[in-house]
Structures are given as C-alpha cells and as structure tokens.
C-alpha positions in Angstrom: -76.2 132.2 48.5 -77.4 132.6 52.5 -76.2 129.6 54.8 -76.6 131.4 58.5 -76.9 134.4 59.6 -73.5 135.4 59.2 -72.4 133.2 56.2 -73.1 133.7 52.6 -72.0 131.9 49.8 -71.0 133.7 46.1 -71.7 131.6 42.8 -70.2 133.1 40.2 -69.2 132.8 36.4 -65.8 132.7 35.8 -66.4 136.5 33.5 -67.3 138.3 36.4 -65.5 136.3 38.6 -62.6 137.6 36.5 -63.8 141.6 37.7 -62.7 140.8 41.3 -59.0 140.0 40.6 -56.3 140.6 39.0 -54.5 137.2 39.3 -55.0 135.0 36.6 -58.1 131.9 37.8 -57.5 128.6 37.9 -57.7 125.6 35.3 -59.8 123.2 37.0 -59.6 120.8 35.1 -56.1 120.5 36.1 -56.0 121.5 40.0 -58.1 122.5 42.8 -59.6 126.1 43.1 -60.5 125.7 46.5 -62.2 123.3 49.0 -65.0 124.4 51.5 -66.5 122.7 54.6 -69.2 123.0 56.1 -71.5 121.5 59.5 -74.2 122.1 59.2 -77.1 120.7 62.0 -78.9 117.8 60.2 -78.1 115.6 57.3 -81.3 117.5 55.5 -80.0 120.5 55.0 -76.6 119.3 54.0 -78.7 117.8 50.8 -80.7 121.3 50.9 -77.1 123.1 50.4 -76.0 120.4 47.5 -79.7 120.4 46.3 -79.0 124.7 46.0 -75.9 124.2 45.0 -76.0 121.9 41.7 -79.5 124.6 41.2 -76.9 127.4 40.6 -75.1 125.6 38.2 -72.2 123.6 41.2 -71.2 120.5 40.2 -69.6 117.6 42.6 -65.7 117.0 42.1 -66.3 113.1 43.1 -69.2 110.9 44.5 -69.7 112.4 47.9 -68.6 110.2 51.0 -70.0 109.8 54.9 -68.2 110.6 57.4 
C-alpha cells in the first residue's frame, strides 16, 4: 500500500511474514505486535487508508476514537 511518495506499508500473511525474521511471531490475541500512527491531511484520507486496510484483511482492534 502506498501512503505517500516516501511511505509504503506491507501487510503480510503470517506464513510469508515468517520469511522476513527468525524471531518468534507474537500471538496477537495475547499481545500487541505494533501500533502505527499516521497523520493524513483529511478525514477522507483516513477513511481511504482504513478501508484499504480492511479490504486487505485488516481488522480493527477496538472501536476508533476521534481526537
């Protein structure tokens, strides 16, 4: 997924992700593997990024909050 000219995101299935590391993969039902924060310019850009992530199989960890 291309976020900007200098930011790219790869969302990988676990089997393929394992080819990138020899470390143990976190059990995300018991721990948080990472948290990512982006600063888009508009609410529309937020919605586009979230919708693309969901379309690729991503899931919300909890209900979103507005700050």
